[in-house]
C-alpha positions, -999 to +999 in steps of 0.1 A: +023+081+596+043+064+570+035+035+549+041-004+542+028-025+515+012-061+516+008-087+491-011-117+495+003-154+476-025-179+473-015-215+467-023-253+473-002-282+479+030-268+493+032-242+464+029-265+440+000-247+421-008-213+423-051-205+430-059-181+403-090-162+405-093-159+445-106-134+459-086-112+490-103-085+509-081-064+531-100-050+560-091-023+589-091-045+622-122-056+634-144-045+602-148-075+581-176-085+596-192-050+602-206-042+570-175-016+563-162-021+526-129-034+526-096-012+521-091-035+490-106-061+469-082-081+449-082-109+422-053-134+427-033-136+391-023-168+368+009-170+395-012-169+427-003-131+433-020-100+440-004-066+432+008-047+463-015-026+484-004+002+503-013+005+538-006+032+568+017+022+594+037+040+623+070+055+612+099+032+611+120+056+641+096+037+666+112+000+656+145+012+661+146+011+700+129-003+727+098+016+739+074+006+766+038+003+751+049+011+716+037-009+689+056+000+659+034-012+632-002-015+621-025-043+620-052-053+589-073-085+585-069-104+556-097-129+539-093-152+510-122-170+492-126-192+466-152-214+453-146-252+465-120-241+491-122-234+526-122-194+531-090-183+549-095-155+576-059-141+590-064-118+618-038-093+628-014-088+597+018-069+606+024-038+585+061-023+591+067+012+576+089+009+544+086-030+541+065-052+521+048-080+539+038-112+520+007-132+537+013-164+519-020-184+520-025-223+517-059-230+505-073-264+508-107-281+494-137-283+512-141-312+531-166-328+557-157-325+592-141-294+582-150-256+589-159-234+563-134-207+572-102-211+585-093-185+611-057-175+624-048-149+646-014-133+647-005-124+683+017-093+692+049-094+681+072-110+705+094-079+710+064-057+715+046-083+740+050-093+774+083-110+786+089-141+771+104-168+793+142-182+782+155-216+790+188-232+779+182-269+777+201-282+751+222-314+741+258-314+725+252-350+720+261-361+682+229-381+670+229-375+630+262-384+611+264-353+597+246-319+593+220-318+569+199-291+556+162-306+562+137-302+536+111-299+560+105-292+597+078-306+617+068-280+644+046-286+676+024-253+680+030-252+719+051-270+748+061-305+744+037-321+761+007-297+754-021-314+733-015-289+702-014-297+666+020-303+647+024-286+612+051-294+585+066-268+569+097-262+544+128-252+562+130-220+548+097-208+554+102-223+588+129-198+594+110-169+576+084-171+598+104-173+630+126-145+618+095-123+612+081-134+644+114-127+665+127-094+652+116-061+632+122-062+595+133-022+599+164-031+616+199-028+599+205-055+574+236-071+596+214-070+625+189-092+607+212-114+593+233-120+627+198-130+643+192-153+616+221-172+619+213-178+655+177-188+644+192-214+619+216-229+640+195-233+671+169-253+648+196-276+633+210-283+669+174-292+677+172-316+646+212-328+646+208-340+682+176-350+674+163-332+710+126-342+707+126-371+687+151-393+707+125-385+735+095-404+717+078-370+703+067-370+665+082-336+660+114-313+657+109-284+672+084-262+693+069-229+689+070-222+724+098-197+731+099-212+766+120-240+750+129-231+715+118-199+693+086-182+682+067-198+651+033-183+641+014-208+619+001-187+587+016-152+601+028-129+573+065-125+566+087-097+552+104-097+518+137-085+529+136-111+556+127-138+530+153-126+506+181-131+535+167-166+546+171-178+506+207-166+506+218-181+541+194-205+549+222-236+548+246-215+570+248-224+606+270-213+635+297-237+648+323-234+679+356-245+678+361-285+684+321-293+685+310-309+653+271-297+662+254-269+650+259-240+680+224-240+701+226-202+699+209-189+728+192-154+724+167-130+739+155-096+737+181-079+762+156-055+775+130-076+792+145-110+793+186-113+800+205-147+786+242-152+784+237-152+749+229-130+721+207-096+728+183-090+701+183-053+706+221-052+712+225-063+678+212-030+663+234-009+682+260-029+670+248-029+632+247+007+633+283+006+650+293-009+616+297-047+632+295-073+604+272-102+610+301-125+619+313-096+640+281-093+663+278-130+666+317-132+680+307-102+706+280-123+723+293-160+717+333-153+714+356-156+689+360-193+689+330-195+665+327-194+627+300-197+599+298-231+584+280-242+553+261-275+556+277-299+533+241-315+523+207-303+513+181-327+514+152-331+489+173-314+459+179-335+424+212-314+421+235-293+443+240-258+435+273-258+410+291-235+429+293-204+407+262-182+397+246-191+362+243-160+340+243-150+303+267-168+286+271-197+309+266-231+293+269-268+303+249-294+320+240-272+351+222-247+326+206-274+310+192-288+345+180-256+353+158-248+319+147-287+324+131-278+361+121-243+347+099-259+320+085-282+342+075-253+367+061-235+338+032-263+334+019-249+369+035-211+367+026-203+334+040-166+335+072-185+331+084-183+295+091-216+276+128-225+269+148-248+248+167-269+264+199-267+248+224-259+279+231-222+268+221-195+290+210-172+266+184-137+266+154-161+267+168-183+298+175-149+314+135-138+309+124-170+322+148-164+353+134-134+360+098-145+357+109-171+382+123-144+404+094-121+405+070-151+411+089-166+443+101-131+460+137-133+447+157-104+436+149-100+399+187-099+386+182-132+361+210-148+375+209-181+389+230-180+419+224-203+450+193-190+466+178-190+430+187-226+425+175-241+456+141-222+450+141-239+416+150-273+431+121-270+460+092-257+435+105-283+408+104-309+438+070-297+451+054-298+414+067-333+403+059-348+439+021-337+434+023-354+398+038-385+417+007-388+435-016-388+404+003-417+389+006-436+418-033-437+422-036-447+388-012-476+392-034-491+422-058-523+414-093-514+412-099-532+444-074-515+464-101-484+471-126-512+489-121-514+528-101-546+534-123-558+559-100-554+590-084-525+605-048-519+591-022-509+622+017-511+628+028-541+613-002-546+583+013-549+547-001-553+515-019-538+487-046-519+512-016-502+532-003-489+497-035-475+492-040-457+524-003-443+518-011-426+486-042-412+502-022-400+531+007-386+508-020-367+488-035-358+521-001-344+535+007-325+503-027-302+509-028-302+549+005-291+568-010-307+600-006-342+581+033-352+578+047-363+544+054-399+542+082-406+518+072-439+501+045-461+491+059-494+503+029-513+515+045-515+549+027-498+581+052-485+600+057-458+623+057-429+597+025-444+581+009-443+619+023-410+627+005-396+593-026-417+601-029-400+637-025-366+623-052-371+597-075-383+621-069-353+644-072-330+615-106-345+608-120-351+640-118-388+642-108-410+670-069-406+672-057-441+677-031-445+645-054-475+632-074-474+600-108-489+606-138-482+584-143-446+595-108-436+587-106-450+559-137-440+544-125-405+555-093-409+536-112-421+506-136-390+507-108-368+511-085-381+483-118-381+460-125-343+467-083-335+461-081-353+431-092-325+408-061-306+420-040-334+420-046-339+383-041-303+377-009-304+394+003-335+372-008-316+337-007-280+349-036-258+332-030-253+298+000-231+289+001-207+261+014-225+229+038-198+222+020-185+189-008-163+182-043-178+176-065-162+151-093-164+124-075-191+104-060-211+132-068-247+139-063-275+163-065-284+201-055-253+216-082-236+197-106-260+210-097-255+246-097-216+244-136-222+229-144-246+256-129-220+279-153-193+267-183-213+265-176-220+301-169-185+311-201-170+287-224-193+312-217-164+336-207-135+314-236-138+294-227-113+269-197-134+251-216-155+225-216-193+225-195-211+203-191-246+185-160-264+199-146-273+164-108-261+169-118-239+136-109-202+144-133-185+126-154-149+128-176-165+155-145-171+179-130-139+169-162-119+183-162-139+214-127-132+217-132-094+214-160-095+236-140-113+264-114-085+257-136-057+264-152-072+296-116-075+311-097-044+300-075-060+271-068-051+239-099-055+218-083-071+183-098-109+184-065-125+187-056-146+216-016-138+224-002-147+259-020-122+277-055-130+266-047-170+269-036-164+304-066-142+314-091-166+298-073-195+316-074-173+351-111-163+349-120-200+337-104-211+370-118-182+391-153-198+378 
């Protein structure tokens, strides 16, 4: 028996905000309700992460060749709980030997018409389960003007005509999920890369040709392997696969004399055969020294090449083309520093930067902190993977902040039901109001598509979002906003408002200087208020007058807090004590 590791990441609003203080428990399969103690009980830190936990797993050799009836990984159950949020229970988290698994959990605030515990079951891995059907229905018709890497992909969780939910996830997270569902993370890296190129290309073919949307569907791709490729909502992914996807997510296969991304048909090659790539065969070829492109040409012919997409949507500025590192300078460094500073409001473990366009040691430290939080190679260099991940998180935090400003700009009467149903063709302030509410809901619920604009025009995108909202909250799904849907939208928004405002301002960030006896000002007052709130639970912390004056009473309260939470007991609030006070406060 070998071991692998599991780390849990907990956030809200599509990674715009970490959720520090959440409780994570890991259980052996089927033991979470039996009264048995968990294998591990963890508290999420200020960056939304737990420490890595070592867990037993079968030997890696079992996943290197197909073996009938062999499951080459172990499974565990994970439950995440946080006051004010729906608990998340994930059953069957997969752990491979020598591999770090990441269980990413998107929490949503508790709502009426929603269950208190959301349960996700991860099925048997595709390669270990029963044979998966394989179809080759695809198009070479050019629909879109050019290949663009989309910011998000909307996935239908079933066959095209099945009554199933849609979820909208980032393009990279979609590919990471598919790769973790379709192939084993223990395979040679060149085999992983070849398979991931296929998965990227197949996805982009569906999007470029608008295979489903041109047929009237409101999604880009399905999770059915009979039609597309496996996607398991809420499954764990693997760190090595995640890093590869972040590096190559904008690269796809193209066949000579064709514009569209190649429909890279593939199958396992053991239980199912097809004219395209054989997944198990890629392991053999990689072990023989084939490169990823060589593996692809072995299966698809020598008239294919790997092409980089000319555009990545949803990014404020494209990658400058060369890595940024110590000694770099210029406008690209300045943009990156500005974005890291904004992200820091929501992820305070990233150090504050002076925006000067100079890539010095402070910028390198901030980059390393970002890379650690978001599972990138921690080299302090801003290559393509780090640049676009910074862009993605920057857009996520700023979009959440936009919702707060949009809500505050609406007129007071806009919150009242207009007295008539809103539907396709409706316009005006009431439509603007519901669009703000829908944009907020879409940030917190993957089942609700993101609408791009608050323009007061009730079009198809707004109708699709309304239908998804109604489906999510068990309302009549007619795409029309009557009194019941209006009230539910308003209720959901009101419940989300605290998190939206937190996303706009971020949790209080360490000011960069020690707070000690003699310190004065708003930062002292914030800490006094936080300690008072914590003291209502941890009663040994003495109550303070929140006057912004750091006297002996405040120092004593700080010492008590430090003693309770295993910190250096000096009565001084440095970065570590500040962040721990914020984390504990948020958890309460």
